[in-house]
All heavy atoms as a GROMACS GRO file, in nm:
protein
  633
    1MET      N    1   0.084  -0.119   0.000
    1MET     CA    2   0.000   0.000   0.000
    1MET      C    3   0.088   0.126   0.000
    1MET      O    4   0.188   0.133   0.069
    1MET     CB    5  -0.090  -0.002   0.124
    1MET     CG    6  -0.181   0.116   0.132
    1MET     SD    7  -0.295   0.097   0.272
    1MET     CE    8  -0.394   0.236   0.246
    2LYS      N    9   0.049   0.224  -0.076
    2LYS     CA   10   0.125   0.347  -0.089
    2LYS      C   11   0.115   0.430   0.040
    2LYS      O   12   0.010   0.440   0.102
    2LYS     CB   13   0.069   0.428  -0.205
    2LYS     CG   14   0.144   0.552  -0.235
    2LYS     CD   15   0.085   0.618  -0.357
    2LYS     CE   16   0.156   0.747  -0.383
    2LYS     NZ   17   0.105   0.816  -0.497
    3ASP      N   18   0.229   0.492   0.078
    3ASP     CA   19   0.231   0.581   0.195
    3ASP      C   20   0.159   0.710   0.158
    3ASP      O   21   0.201   0.781   0.066
    3ASP     CB   22   0.375   0.609   0.236
    3ASP     CG   23   0.386   0.708   0.351
    3ASP    OD1   24   0.286   0.730   0.421
    3ASP    OD2   25   0.495   0.763   0.370
    4LEU      N   26   0.053   0.743   0.226
    4LEU     CA   27  -0.027   0.860   0.193
    4LEU      C   28   0.012   0.985   0.271
    4LEU      O   29  -0.042   1.092   0.248
    4LEU     CB   30  -0.176   0.831   0.217
    4LEU     CG   31  -0.234   0.717   0.134
    4LEU    CD1   32  -0.379   0.694   0.173
    4LEU    CD2   33  -0.222   0.745  -0.013
    5LYS      N   34   0.108   0.973   0.363
    5LYS     CA   35   0.145   1.085   0.449
    5LYS      C   36   0.180   1.210   0.369
    5LYS      O   37   0.141   1.320   0.401
    5LYS     CB   38   0.260   1.046   0.540
    5LYS     CG   39   0.297   1.156   0.636
    5LYS     CD   40   0.409   1.113   0.728
    5LYS     CE   41   0.441   1.226   0.822
    5LYS     NZ   42   0.565   1.210   0.889
    6GLY      N   43   0.257   1.194   0.262
    6GLY     CA   44   0.300   1.308   0.182
    6GLY      C   45   0.191   1.372   0.100
    6GLY      O   46   0.212   1.475   0.039
    7LEU      N   47   0.073   1.313   0.096
    7LEU     CA   48  -0.036   1.366   0.016
    7LEU      C   49  -0.126   1.463   0.092
    7LEU      O   50  -0.219   1.517   0.036
    7LEU     CB   51  -0.121   1.252  -0.040
    7LEU     CG   52  -0.048   1.155  -0.132
    7LEU    CD1   53  -0.142   1.043  -0.174
    7LEU    CD2   54   0.009   1.225  -0.253
    8PHE      N   55  -0.097   1.484   0.220
    8PHE     CA   56  -0.183   1.568   0.302
    8PHE      C   57  -0.107   1.690   0.353
    8PHE      O   58   0.014   1.686   0.372
    8PHE     CB   59  -0.237   1.489   0.421
    8PHE     CG   60  -0.333   1.381   0.381
    8PHE    CD1   61  -0.289   1.254   0.354
    8PHE    CD2   62  -0.468   1.409   0.368
    8PHE    CE1   63  -0.377   1.154   0.314
    8PHE    CE2   64  -0.558   1.311   0.328
    8PHE     CZ   65  -0.512   1.183   0.302
    9VAL      N   66  -0.179   1.800   0.371
    9VAL     CA   67  -0.123   1.920   0.433
    9VAL      C   68  -0.196   1.943   0.563
    9VAL      O   69  -0.312   1.907   0.578
    9VAL     CB   70  -0.135   2.043   0.340
    9VAL    CG1   71  -0.051   2.026   0.215
    9VAL    CG2   72  -0.278   2.074   0.304
   10GLN      N   73  -0.126   2.001   0.658
   10GLN     CA   74  -0.185   2.026   0.788
   10GLN      C   75  -0.251   2.162   0.790
   10GLN      O   76  -0.195   2.259   0.739
   10GLN     CB   77  -0.077   2.017   0.896
   10GLN     CG   78  -0.134   2.020   1.036
   10GLN     CD   79  -0.028   1.980   1.137
   10GLN    OE1   80   0.080   1.937   1.101
   10GLN    NE2   81  -0.061   1.994   1.261
   11GLY      N   82  -0.368   2.170   0.850
   11GLY     CA   83  -0.438   2.297   0.859
   11GLY      C   84  -0.363   2.398   0.945
   11GLY      O   85  -0.287   2.361   1.034
   12THR      N   86  -0.381   2.526   0.917
   12THR     CA   87  -0.314   2.628   0.995
   12THR      C   88  -0.409   2.690   1.099
   12THR      O   89  -0.368   2.724   1.207
   12THR     CB   90  -0.258   2.740   0.906
   12THR    OG1   91  -0.364   2.791   0.824
   12THR    CG2   92  -0.147   2.685   0.816
   13ASP      N   93  -0.533   2.702   1.065
   13ASP     CA   94  -0.630   2.754   1.160
   13ASP      C   95  -0.666   2.647   1.264
   13ASP      O   96  -0.695   2.677   1.379
   13ASP     CB   97  -0.759   2.798   1.091
   13ASP     CG   98  -0.736   2.918   1.001
   13ASP    OD1   99  -0.641   2.992   1.027
   13ASP    OD2  100  -0.814   2.938   0.907
   14SER      N  101  -0.664   2.524   1.218
   14SER     CA  102  -0.700   2.410   1.302
   14SER      C  103  -0.594   2.303   1.282
   14SER      O  104  -0.609   2.212   1.200
   14SER     CB  105  -0.839   2.360   1.260
   14SER     OG  106  -0.880   2.254   1.340
   15PRO      N  107  -0.480   2.311   1.355
   15PRO     CA  108  -0.365   2.223   1.331
   15PRO      C  109  -0.393   2.073   1.339
   15PRO      O  110  -0.320   1.994   1.282
   15PRO     CB  111  -0.265   2.264   1.438
   15PRO     CG  112  -0.303   2.402   1.475
   15PRO     CD  113  -0.453   2.408   1.458
   16GLU      N  114  -0.498   2.034   1.406
   16GLU     CA  115  -0.529   1.891   1.416
   16GLU      C  116  -0.600   1.840   1.289
   16GLU      O  117  -0.624   1.721   1.276
   16GLU     CB  118  -0.614   1.862   1.540
   16GLU     CG  119  -0.753   1.921   1.540
   16GLU     CD  120  -0.761   2.069   1.577
   16GLU    OE1  121  -0.658   2.128   1.615
   16GLU    OE2  122  -0.869   2.126   1.567
   17THR      N  123  -0.628   1.930   1.197
   17THR     CA  124  -0.698   1.893   1.074
   17THR      C  125  -0.599   1.874   0.960
   17THR      O  126  -0.508   1.953   0.943
   17THR     CB  127  -0.799   2.004   1.036
   17THR    OG1  128  -0.886   2.026   1.144
   17THR    CG2  129  -0.879   1.965   0.914
   18SER      N  130  -0.617   1.769   0.881
   18SER     CA  131  -0.535   1.745   0.762
   18SER      C  132  -0.624   1.752   0.639
   18SER      O  133  -0.738   1.709   0.641
   18SER     CB  134  -0.470   1.607   0.769
   18SER     OG  135  -0.373   1.604   0.870
   19TYR      N  136  -0.568   1.809   0.532
   19TYR     CA  137  -0.640   1.822   0.406
   19TYR      C  138  -0.562   1.749   0.298
   19TYR      O  139  -0.438   1.741   0.304
   19TYR     CB  140  -0.654   1.968   0.366
   19TYR     CG  141  -0.724   2.053   0.467
   19TYR    CD1  142  -0.653   2.131   0.558
   19TYR    CD2  143  -0.863   2.057   0.474
   19TYR    CE1  144  -0.716   2.209   0.651
   19TYR    CE2  145  -0.928   2.136   0.566
   19TYR     CZ  146  -0.855   2.211   0.656
   19TYR     OH  147  -0.919   2.288   0.747
   20VAL      N  148  -0.629   1.701   0.194
   20VAL     CA  149  -0.559   1.640   0.082
   20VAL      C  150  -0.472   1.748   0.017
   20VAL      O  151  -0.499   1.866   0.028
   20VAL     CB  152  -0.657   1.577  -0.019
   20VAL    CG1  153  -0.726   1.457   0.040
   20VAL    CG2  154  -0.756   1.678  -0.072
   21GLY      N  155  -0.366   1.707  -0.051
   21GLY     CA  156  -0.268   1.798  -0.108
   21GLY      C  157  -0.324   1.906  -0.197
   21GLY      O  158  -0.267   2.015  -0.208
   22HIS      N  159  -0.438   1.880  -0.260
   22HIS     CA  160  -0.500   1.981  -0.345
   22HIS      C  161  -0.520   2.112  -0.270
   22HIS      O  162  -0.509   2.221  -0.326
   22HIS     CB  163  -0.635   1.931  -0.398
   22HIS     CG  164  -0.718   2.040  -0.458
   22HIS    ND1  165  -0.695   2.090  -0.583
   22HIS    CD2  166  -0.822   2.109  -0.407
   22HIS    CE1  167  -0.783   2.187  -0.607
   22HIS    NE2  168  -0.860   2.201  -0.502
   23PHE      N  169  -0.545   2.104  -0.142
   23PHE     CA  170  -0.574   2.224  -0.063
   23PHE      C  171  -0.450   2.301  -0.022
   23PHE      O  172  -0.456   2.391   0.060
   23PHE     CB  173  -0.660   2.187   0.058
   23PHE     CG  174  -0.798   2.147   0.019
   23PHE    CD1  175  -0.831   2.014   0.010
   23PHE    CD2  176  -0.894   2.242  -0.014
   23PHE    CE1  177  -0.959   1.975  -0.030
   23PHE    CE2  178  -1.021   2.205  -0.053
   23PHE     CZ  179  -1.054   2.071  -0.062
   24SER      N  180  -0.336   2.270  -0.082
   24SER     CA  181  -0.214   2.346  -0.056
   24SER      C  182  -0.231   2.493  -0.092
   24SER      O  183  -0.158   2.579  -0.043
   24SER     CB  184  -0.096   2.287  -0.132
   24SER     OG  185  -0.066   2.160  -0.084
   25TRP      N  186  -0.324   2.524  -0.180
   25TRP     CA  187  -0.349   2.663  -0.217
   25TRP      C  188  -0.391   2.746  -0.096
   25TRP      O  189  -0.378   2.868  -0.097
   25TRP     CB  190  -0.453   2.673  -0.328
   25TRP     CG  191  -0.585   2.610  -0.296
   25TRP    CD1  192  -0.625   2.483  -0.326
   25TRP    CD2  193  -0.694   2.669  -0.224
   25TRP    NE1  194  -0.751   2.460  -0.280
   25TRP    CE2  195  -0.797   2.573  -0.216
   25TRP    CE3  196  -0.716   2.794  -0.167
   25TRP    CZ2  197  -0.917   2.597  -0.152
   25TRP    CZ3  198  -0.837   2.818  -0.104
   25TRP    CH2  199  -0.936   2.720  -0.097
   26ILE      N  200  -0.440   2.683   0.009
   26ILE     CA  201  -0.478   2.756   0.130
   26ILE      C  202  -0.359   2.835   0.183
   26ILE      O  203  -0.370   2.950   0.221
   26ILE     CB  204  -0.532   2.660   0.238
   26ILE    CG1  205  -0.665   2.599   0.194
   26ILE    CG2  206  -0.544   2.729   0.374
   26ILE    CD1  207  -0.716   2.488   0.284
   27TYR      N  208  -0.239   2.773   0.182
   27TYR     CA  209  -0.119   2.841   0.229
   27TYR      C  210  -0.090   2.965   0.144
   27TYR      O  211  -0.049   3.068   0.194
   27TYR     CB  212   0.002   2.747   0.225
   27TYR     CG  213  -0.010   2.630   0.318
   27TYR    CD1  214  -0.036   2.503   0.271
   27TYR    CD2  215   0.005   2.648   0.456
   27TYR    CE1  216  -0.047   2.396   0.357
   27TYR    CE2  217  -0.005   2.541   0.543
   27TYR     CZ  218  -0.031   2.415   0.493
   27TYR     OH  219  -0.042   2.310   0.578
   28LEU      N  220  -0.108   2.952   0.014
   28LEU     CA  221  -0.083   3.062  -0.077
   28LEU      C  222  -0.172   3.181  -0.045
   28LEU      O  223  -0.125   3.292  -0.027
   28LEU     CB  224  -0.106   3.018  -0.222
   28LEU     CG  225  -0.098   3.129  -0.324
   28LEU    CD1  226   0.046   3.163  -0.352
   28LEU    CD2  227  -0.171   3.092  -0.449
   29PHE      N  228  -0.302   3.157  -0.034
   29PHE     CA  229  -0.394   3.267  -0.013
   29PHE      C  230  -0.393   3.321   0.130
   29PHE      O  231  -0.444   3.428   0.155
   29PHE     CB  232  -0.535   3.229  -0.057
   29PHE     CG  233  -0.546   3.222  -0.206
   29PHE    CD1  234  -0.559   3.102  -0.271
   29PHE    CD2  235  -0.536   3.337  -0.282
   29PHE    CE1  236  -0.566   3.096  -0.410
   29PHE    CE2  237  -0.542   3.332  -0.421
   29PHE     CZ  238  -0.557   3.212  -0.484
   30LYS      N  239  -0.331   3.249   0.221
   30LYS     CA  240  -0.315   3.301   0.358
   30LYS      C  241  -0.178   3.367   0.374
   30LYS      O  242  -0.134   3.397   0.483
   30LYS     CB  243  -0.332   3.189   0.460
   30LYS     CG  244  -0.476   3.145   0.474
   30LYS     CD  245  -0.484   3.038   0.580
   30LYS     CE  246  -0.613   3.048   0.654
   30LYS     NZ  247  -0.621   3.136   0.762
   31ASN      N  248  -0.108   3.387   0.259
   31ASN     CA  249   0.020   3.454   0.255
   31ASN      C  250   0.125   3.383   0.341
   31ASN      O  251   0.204   3.445   0.410
   31ASN     CB  252   0.005   3.600   0.301
   31ASN     CG  253   0.116   3.687   0.248
   31ASN    OD1  254   0.182   3.653   0.152
   31ASN    ND2  255   0.138   3.799   0.313
   32GLN      N  256   0.125   3.248   0.334
   32GLN     CA  257   0.218   3.170   0.414
   32GLN      C  258   0.325   3.100   0.328
   32GLN      O  259   0.403   3.023   0.380
   32GLN     CB  260   0.142   3.066   0.495
   32GLN     CG  261   0.051   3.129   0.597
   32GLN     CD  262  -0.038   3.028   0.667
   32GLN    OE1  263  -0.081   2.930   0.606
   32GLN    NE2  264  -0.064   3.049   0.793
   33VAL      N  265   0.329   3.129   0.198
   33VAL     CA  266   0.431   3.072   0.113
   33VAL      C  267   0.549   3.168   0.113
   33VAL      O  268   0.544   3.274   0.052
   33VAL     CB  269   0.379   3.048  -0.031
   33VAL    CG1  270   0.490   2.995  -0.119
   33VAL    CG2  271   0.262   2.951  -0.027
   34THR      N  272   0.654   3.135   0.184
   34THR     CA  273   0.768   3.225   0.201
   34THR      C  274   0.900   3.162   0.156
   34THR      O  275   1.003   3.228   0.159
   34THR     CB  276   0.782   3.263   0.349
   34THR    OG1  277   0.795   3.145   0.428
   34THR    CG2  278   0.661   3.343   0.397
   35LYS      N  279   0.898   3.036   0.115
   35LYS     CA  280   1.019   2.967   0.071
   35LYS      C  281   0.996   2.906  -0.066
   35LYS      O  282   0.883   2.896  -0.113
   35LYS     CB  283   1.057   2.858   0.171
   35LYS     CG  284   1.095   2.912   0.307
   35LYS     CD  285   1.135   2.800   0.400
   35LYS     CE  286   1.169   2.854   0.537
   35LYS     NZ  287   1.198   2.746   0.632
   36VAL      N  288   1.106   2.866  -0.131
   36VAL     CA  289   1.097   2.806  -0.265
   36VAL      C  290   1.163   2.669  -0.265
   36VAL      O  291   1.237   2.633  -0.174
   36VAL     CB  292   1.164   2.898  -0.370
   36VAL    CG1  293   1.091   3.031  -0.381
   36VAL    CG2  294   1.311   2.920  -0.338
   37GLN      N  295   1.136   2.594  -0.371
   37GLN     CA  296   1.196   2.463  -0.388
   37GLN      C  297   1.339   2.477  -0.438
   37GLN      O  298   1.375   2.578  -0.499
   37GLN     CB  299   1.115   2.379  -0.487
   37GLN     CG  300   0.973   2.350  -0.441
   37GLN     CD  301   0.970   2.257  -0.322
   37GLN    OE1  302   1.044   2.162  -0.313
   37GLN    NE2  303   0.880   2.284  -0.229
   38ASP      N  304   1.421   2.378  -0.412
   38ASP     CA  305   1.561   2.375  -0.455
   38ASP      C  306   1.567   2.332  -0.603
   38ASP      O  307   1.540   2.217  -0.634
   38ASP     CB  308   1.640   2.280  -0.367
   38ASP     CG  309   1.789   2.287  -0.392
   38ASP    OD1  310   1.829   2.304  -0.510
   38ASP    OD2  311   1.865   2.274  -0.295
   39ARG      N  312   1.603   2.423  -0.692
   39ARG     CA  313   1.606   2.394  -0.837
   39ARG      C  314   1.703   2.281  -0.870
   39ARG      O  315   1.678   2.203  -0.961
   39ARG     CB  316   1.645   2.517  -0.915
   39ARG     CG  317   1.541   2.624  -0.917
   39ARG     CD  318   1.589   2.738  -1.001
   39ARG     NE  319   1.491   2.846  -0.997
   39ARG     CZ  320   1.496   2.950  -1.077
   39ARG    NH1  321   1.592   2.962  -1.165
   39ARG    NH2  322   1.405   3.043  -1.069
   40ASP      N  323   1.817   2.275  -0.802
   40ASP     CA  324   1.916   2.172  -0.831
   40ASP      C  325   1.862   2.032  -0.799
   40ASP      O  326   1.884   1.938  -0.875
   40ASP     CB  327   2.045   2.196  -0.752
   40ASP     CG  328   2.115   2.324  -0.796
   40ASP    OD1  329   2.098   2.365  -0.913
   40ASP    OD2  330   2.187   2.382  -0.713
   41ILE      N  331   1.791   2.020  -0.688
   41ILE     CA  332   1.732   1.890  -0.653
   41ILE      C  333   1.627   1.850  -0.756
   41ILE      O  334   1.621   1.736  -0.799
   41ILE     CB  335   1.672   1.895  -0.510
   41ILE    CG1  336   1.785   1.907  -0.407
   41ILE    CG2  337   1.588   1.771  -0.484
   41ILE    CD1  338   1.737   1.925  -0.265
   42ILE      N  339   1.545   1.946  -0.796
   42ILE     CA  340   1.442   1.916  -0.895
   42ILE      C  341   1.503   1.878  -1.029
   42ILE      O  342   1.462   1.781  -1.093
   42ILE     CB  343   1.346   2.037  -0.910
   42ILE    CG1  344   1.266   2.056  -0.780
   42ILE    CG2  345   1.254   2.020  -1.030
   42ILE    CD1  346   1.187   2.183  -0.774
   43ALA      N  347   1.607   1.950  -1.072
   43ALA     CA  348   1.671   1.923  -1.201
   43ALA      C  349   1.737   1.786  -1.205
   43ALA      O  350   1.742   1.722  -1.310
   43ALA     CB  351   1.774   2.031  -1.232
   44SER      N  352   1.788   1.739  -1.091
   44SER     CA  353   1.858   1.610  -1.089
   44SER      C  354   1.769   1.495  -1.043
   44SER      O  355   1.816   1.382  -1.030
   44SER     CB  356   1.981   1.620  -1.000
   44SER     OG  357   1.942   1.645  -0.866
   45ALA      N  358   1.644   1.519  -1.017
   45ALA     CA  359   1.554   1.417  -0.962
   45ALA      C  360   1.529   1.303  -1.059
   45ALA      O  361   1.506   1.325  -1.178
   45ALA     CB  362   1.421   1.480  -0.922
   46GLN      N  363   1.535   1.183  -1.008
   46GLN     CA  364   1.502   1.064  -1.086
   46GLN      C  365   1.363   1.013  -1.050
   46GLN      O  366   1.307   0.931  -1.121
   46GLN     CB  367   1.606   0.954  -1.057
   46GLN     CG  368   1.747   0.992  -1.094
   46GLN     CD  369   1.763   1.016  -1.242
   46GLN    OE1  370   1.721   0.935  -1.323
   46GLN    NE2  371   1.827   1.127  -1.279
   47ASP      N  372   1.310   1.060  -0.940
   47ASP     CA  373   1.181   1.016  -0.889
   47ASP      C  374   1.068   1.075  -0.976
   47ASP      O  375   1.049   1.196  -0.980
   47ASP     CB  376   1.165   1.062  -0.744
   47ASP     CG  377   1.034   1.020  -0.681
   47ASP    OD1  378   0.950   0.957  -0.748
   47ASP    OD2  379   1.014   1.052  -0.563
   48GLN      N  380   0.996   0.990  -1.046
   48GLN     CA  381   0.889   1.034  -1.135
   48GLN      C  382   0.759   1.064  -1.061
   48GLN      O  383   0.661   1.102  -1.121
   48GLN     CB  384   0.863   0.929  -1.243
   48GLN     CG  385   0.981   0.905  -1.333
   48GLN     CD  386   1.011   1.027  -1.419
   48GLN    OE1  387   0.924   1.078  -1.487
   48GLN    NE2  388   1.134   1.073  -1.415
   49GLU      N  389   0.761   1.050  -0.929
   49GLU     CA  390   0.640   1.078  -0.851
   49GLU      C  391   0.645   1.216  -0.787
   49GLU      O  392   0.550   1.291  -0.791
   49GLU     CB  393   0.622   0.972  -0.743
   49GLU     CG  394   0.489   0.980  -0.673
   49GLU     CD  395   0.463   0.861  -0.585
   49GLU    OE1  396   0.500   0.749  -0.623
   49GLU    OE2  397   0.408   0.880  -0.476
   50THR      N  398   0.761   1.252  -0.730
   50THR     CA  399   0.772   1.382  -0.664
   50THR      C  400   0.859   1.481  -0.742
   50THR      O  401   0.855   1.599  -0.713
   50THR     CB  402   0.832   1.368  -0.524
   50THR    OG1  403   0.968   1.322  -0.537
   50THR    CG2  404   0.753   1.273  -0.437
   51TYR      N  405   0.939   1.431  -0.836
   51TYR     CA  406   1.030   1.513  -0.915
   51TYR      C  407   1.121   1.600  -0.828
   51TYR      O  408   1.160   1.709  -0.866
   51TYR     CB  409   0.952   1.601  -1.013
   51TYR     CG  410   0.880   1.520  -1.116
   51TYR    CD1  411   0.745   1.486  -1.099
   51TYR    CD2  412   0.945   1.474  -1.229
   51TYR    CE1  413   0.679   1.408  -1.193
   51TYR    CE2  414   0.879   1.397  -1.324
   51TYR     CZ  415   0.748   1.364  -1.305
   51TYR     OH  416   0.683   1.289  -1.397
   52GLY      N  417   1.153   1.551  -0.708
   52GLY     CA  418   1.246   1.622  -0.621
   52GLY      C  419   1.184   1.733  -0.538
   52GLY      O  420   1.253   1.799  -0.462
   53ILE      N  421   1.056   1.755  -0.553
   53ILE     CA  422   0.990   1.860  -0.475
   53ILE      C  423   0.970   1.810  -0.333
   53ILE      O  424   0.922   1.700  -0.309
   53ILE     CB  425   0.855   1.898  -0.540
   53ILE    CG1  426   0.882   1.962  -0.676
   53ILE    CG2  427   0.777   1.992  -0.450
   53ILE    CD1  428   0.756   1.987  -0.757
   54VAL      N  429   1.010   1.893  -0.236
   54VAL     CA  430   0.997   1.858  -0.094
   54VAL      C  431   0.909   1.964  -0.027
   54VAL      O  432   0.960   2.066   0.019
   54VAL     CB  433   1.136   1.851  -0.026
   54VAL    CG1  434   1.121   1.812   0.119
   54VAL    CG2  435   1.228   1.756  -0.100
   55PRO      N  436   0.779   1.945  -0.025
   55PRO     CA  437   0.691   2.043   0.037
   55PRO      C  438   0.704   2.042   0.188
   55PRO      O  439   0.734   1.939   0.248
   55PRO     CB  440   0.551   2.000  -0.006
   55PRO     CG  441   0.563   1.853  -0.029
   55PRO     CD  442   0.703   1.830  -0.076
   56THR      N  443   0.683   2.157   0.250
   56THR     CA  444   0.686   2.165   0.396
   56THR      C  445   0.569   2.251   0.443
   56THR      O  446   0.514   2.331   0.366
   56THR     CB  447   0.815   2.230   0.447
   56THR    OG1  448   0.813   2.369   0.416
   56THR    CG2  449   0.939   2.166   0.389
   57ASN      N  450   0.536   2.238   0.568
   57ASN     CA  451   0.437   2.326   0.629
   57ASN      C  452   0.505   2.451   0.686
   57ASN      O  453   0.443   2.529   0.754
   57ASN     CB  454   0.361   2.254   0.741
   57ASN     CG  455   0.254   2.162   0.687
   57ASN    OD1  456   0.209   2.178   0.575
   57ASN    ND2  457   0.216   2.064   0.765
   58ASP      N  458   0.634   2.466   0.658
   58ASP     CA  459   0.711   2.579   0.706
   58ASP      C  460   0.755   2.667   0.589
   58ASP      O  461   0.871   2.677   0.557
   58ASP     CB  462   0.834   2.528   0.783
   58ASP     CG  463   0.918   2.642   0.837
   58ASP    OD1  464   0.866   2.751   0.863
   58ASP    OD2  465   1.041   2.621   0.849
   59GLY      N  466   0.661   2.725   0.521
   59GLY     CA  467   0.692   2.816   0.414
   59GLY      C  468   0.677   2.761   0.274
   59GLY      O  469   0.685   2.834   0.177
   60GLY      N  470   0.658   2.630   0.261
   60GLY     CA  471   0.632   2.571   0.130
   60GLY      C  472   0.750   2.500   0.066
   60GLY      O  473   0.732   2.405  -0.007
   61GLY      N  474   0.871   2.544   0.092
   61GLY     CA  475   0.989   2.480   0.032
   61GLY      C  476   1.102   2.473   0.132
   61GLY      O  477   1.082   2.484   0.251
   62SER      N  478   1.223   2.457   0.079
   62SER     CA  479   1.337   2.441   0.168
   62SER      C  480   1.435   2.558   0.163
   62SER      O  481   1.522   2.568   0.247
   62SER     CB  482   1.411   2.311   0.134
   62SER     OG  483   1.456   2.316  -0.001
   63LEU      N  484   1.420   2.647   0.066
   63LEU     CA  485   1.514   2.759   0.051
   63LEU      C  486   1.446   2.894   0.069
   63LEU      O  487   1.327   2.909   0.039
   63LEU     CB  488   1.579   2.755  -0.088
   63LEU     CG  489   1.659   2.632  -0.125
   63LEU    CD1  490   1.708   2.642  -0.268
   63LEU    CD2  491   1.774   2.613  -0.029
   64SER      N  492   1.522   2.991   0.111
   64SER     CA  493   1.470   3.127   0.124
   64SER      C  494   1.429   3.178  -0.013
   64SER      O  495   1.490   3.144  -0.115
   64SER     CB  496   1.579   3.217   0.180
   64SER     OG  497   1.544   3.352   0.165
   65ALA      N  498   1.328   3.261  -0.017
   65ALA     CA  499   1.281   3.318  -0.144
   65ALA      C  500   1.363   3.440  -0.183
   65ALA      O  501   1.325   3.515  -0.272
   65ALA     CB  502   1.134   3.353  -0.134
   66GLY      N  503   1.474   3.460  -0.116
   66GLY     CA  504   1.564   3.570  -0.151
   66GLY      C  505   1.510   3.704  -0.104
   66GLY      O  506   1.470   3.718   0.010
   67GLU      N  507   1.506   3.800  -0.194
   67GLU     CA  508   1.466   3.935  -0.157
   67GLU      C  509   1.316   3.949  -0.129
   67GLU      O  510   1.272   4.050  -0.079
   67GLU     CB  511   1.506   4.033  -0.267
   67GLU     CG  512   1.435   4.006  -0.399
   67GLU     CD  513   1.487   4.090  -0.511
   67GLU    OE1  514   1.444   4.207  -0.524
   67GLU    OE2  515   1.571   4.039  -0.587
   68TYR      N  516   1.239   3.847  -0.166
   68TYR     CA  517   1.094   3.854  -0.150
   68TYR      C  518   1.051   3.784  -0.022
   68TYR      O  519   1.096   3.674   0.007
   68TYR     CB  520   1.024   3.792  -0.270
   68TYR     CG  521   1.066   3.857  -0.400
   68TYR    CD1  522   1.155   3.795  -0.486
   68TYR    CD2  523   1.018   3.984  -0.433
   68TYR    CE1  524   1.195   3.856  -0.604
   68TYR    CE2  525   1.058   4.046  -0.550
   68TYR     CZ  526   1.146   3.981  -0.635
   68TYR     OH  527   1.185   4.043  -0.750
   69SER      N  528   0.962   3.844   0.051
   69SER     CA  529   0.915   3.782   0.174
   69SER      C  530   0.799   3.686   0.149
   69SER      O  531   0.769   3.603   0.234
   69SER     CB  532   0.873   3.888   0.277
   69SER     OG  533   0.767   3.966   0.226
   70ASN      N  534   0.735   3.698   0.032
   70ASN     CA  535   0.626   3.607  -0.001
   70ASN      C  536   0.596   3.614  -0.150
   70ASN      O  537   0.653   3.696  -0.222
   70ASN     CB  538   0.499   3.639   0.080
   70ASN     CG  539   0.452   3.780   0.058
   70ASN    OD1  540   0.426   3.822  -0.054
   70ASN    ND2  541   0.444   3.859   0.166
   71LEU      N  542   0.509   3.526  -0.195
   71LEU     CA  543   0.477   3.517  -0.337
   71LEU      C  544   0.413   3.645  -0.390
   71LEU      O  545   0.438   3.687  -0.503
   71LEU     CB  546   0.382   3.399  -0.362
   71LEU     CG  547   0.340   3.378  -0.506
   71LEU    CD1  548   0.459   3.336  -0.590
   71LEU    CD2  549   0.231   3.276  -0.516
   72PHE      N  550   0.333   3.712  -0.310
   72PHE     CA  551   0.266   3.832  -0.356
   72PHE      C  552   0.365   3.945  -0.382
   72PHE      O  553   0.349   4.023  -0.475
   72PHE     CB  554   0.158   3.874  -0.257
   72PHE     CG  555   0.048   3.774  -0.247
   72PHE    CD1  556   0.034   3.695  -0.134
   72PHE    CD2  557  -0.040   3.752  -0.352
   72PHE    CE1  558  -0.066   3.600  -0.126
   72PHE    CE2  559  -0.140   3.657  -0.345
   72PHE     CZ  560  -0.153   3.581  -0.232
   73ASP      N  561   0.472   3.955  -0.300
   73ASP     CA  562   0.576   4.054  -0.326
   73ASP      C  563   0.644   4.026  -0.459
   73ASP      O  564   0.672   4.117  -0.537
   73ASP     CB  565   0.681   4.053  -0.214
   73ASP     CG  566   0.630   4.114  -0.085
   73ASP    OD1  567   0.525   4.181  -0.086
   73ASP    OD2  568   0.697   4.094   0.018
   74TRP      N  569   0.672   3.898  -0.486
   74TRP     CA  570   0.733   3.860  -0.612
   74TRP      C  571   0.641   3.894  -0.730
   74TRP      O  572   0.685   3.951  -0.830
   74TRP     CB  573   0.766   3.710  -0.612
   74TRP     CG  574   0.821   3.663  -0.742
   74TRP    CD1  575   0.950   3.673  -0.786
   74TRP    CD2  576   0.747   3.599  -0.846
   74TRP    NE1  577   0.960   3.618  -0.914
   74TRP    CE2  578   0.837   3.573  -0.952
   74TRP    CE3  579   0.614   3.561  -0.862
   74TRP    CZ2  580   0.798   3.510  -1.070
   74TRP    CZ3  581   0.576   3.498  -0.979
   74TRP    CH2  582   0.668   3.474  -1.081
   75LEU      N  583   0.513   3.859  -0.718
   75LEU     CA  584   0.416   3.888  -0.826
   75LEU      C  585   0.409   4.037  -0.855
   75LEU      O  586   0.408   4.079  -0.971
   75LEU     CB  587   0.278   3.836  -0.790
   75LEU     CG  588   0.255   3.687  -0.805
   75LEU    CD1  589   0.121   3.648  -0.744
   75LEU    CD2  590   0.260   3.646  -0.951
   76ASN      N  591   0.404   4.117  -0.750
   76ASN     CA  592   0.394   4.263  -0.768
   76ASN      C  593   0.518   4.323  -0.831
   76ASN      O  594   0.512   4.432  -0.888
   76ASN     CB  595   0.365   4.331  -0.634
   76ASN     CG  596   0.224   4.307  -0.589
   76ASN    OD1  597   0.132   4.297  -0.668
   76ASN    ND2  598   0.205   4.299  -0.458
   77ASP      N  599   0.630   4.255  -0.824
   77ASP     CA  600   0.756   4.308  -0.880
   77ASP      C  601   0.777   4.269  -1.026
   77ASP      O  602   0.873   4.313  -1.088
   77ASP     CB  603   0.872   4.258  -0.794
   77ASP     CG  604   1.000   4.335  -0.819
   77ASP    OD1  605   0.991   4.458  -0.843
   77ASP    OD2  606   1.108   4.275  -0.815
   78GLN      N  607   0.691   4.188  -1.083
   78GLN     CA  608   0.708   4.143  -1.222
   78GLN      C  609   0.672   4.254  -1.319
   78GLN      O  610   0.580   4.330  -1.296
   78GLN     CB  611   0.622   4.018  -1.249
   78GLN     CG  612   0.655   3.901  -1.159
   78GLN     CD  613   0.803   3.870  -1.157
   78GLN    OE1  614   0.860   3.835  -1.260
   78GLN    NE2  615   0.865   3.880  -1.040
   79LYS      N  616   0.749   4.262  -1.425
   79LYS     CA  617   0.727   4.365  -1.527
   79LYS      C  618   0.716   4.299  -1.664
   79LYS      O  619   0.778   4.197  -1.689
   79LYS     CB  620   0.842   4.465  -1.526
   79LYS     CG  621   0.851   4.540  -1.395
   79LYS     CD  622   0.973   4.627  -1.390
   79LYS     CE  623   0.985   4.703  -1.262
   79LYS     NZ  624   0.980   4.627  -1.140
   80LYS      N  625   0.642   4.360  -1.750
   80LYS     CA  626   0.624   4.307  -1.886
   80LYS      C  627   0.733   4.356  -1.977
   80LYS      O  628   0.784   4.461  -1.968
   80LYS     CB  629   0.487   4.349  -1.940
   80LYS     CG  630   0.455   4.288  -2.070
   80LYS     CD  631   0.314   4.319  -2.109
   80LYS     CE  632   0.283   4.251  -2.241
   80LYS     NZ  633   0.148   4.274  -2.284
   0.00000   0.00000   0.00000
């Protein structure tokens, strides 16, 4: 049987609640995405299931987002 632990995210308003991974967007709209995934790990990944992505409940990824404190700051800084 497949390990389902990685398919769930933990609620932030109600920490005892778990949601299926689809609801990861909750973190985005609550302005809690503050980290990014490691591009080198993703580029070298052999795993066809996760592709090297390591999600966390601590900002979304494993690396600092650099000069941006969250995704909305990054979006607002984009220019055409």
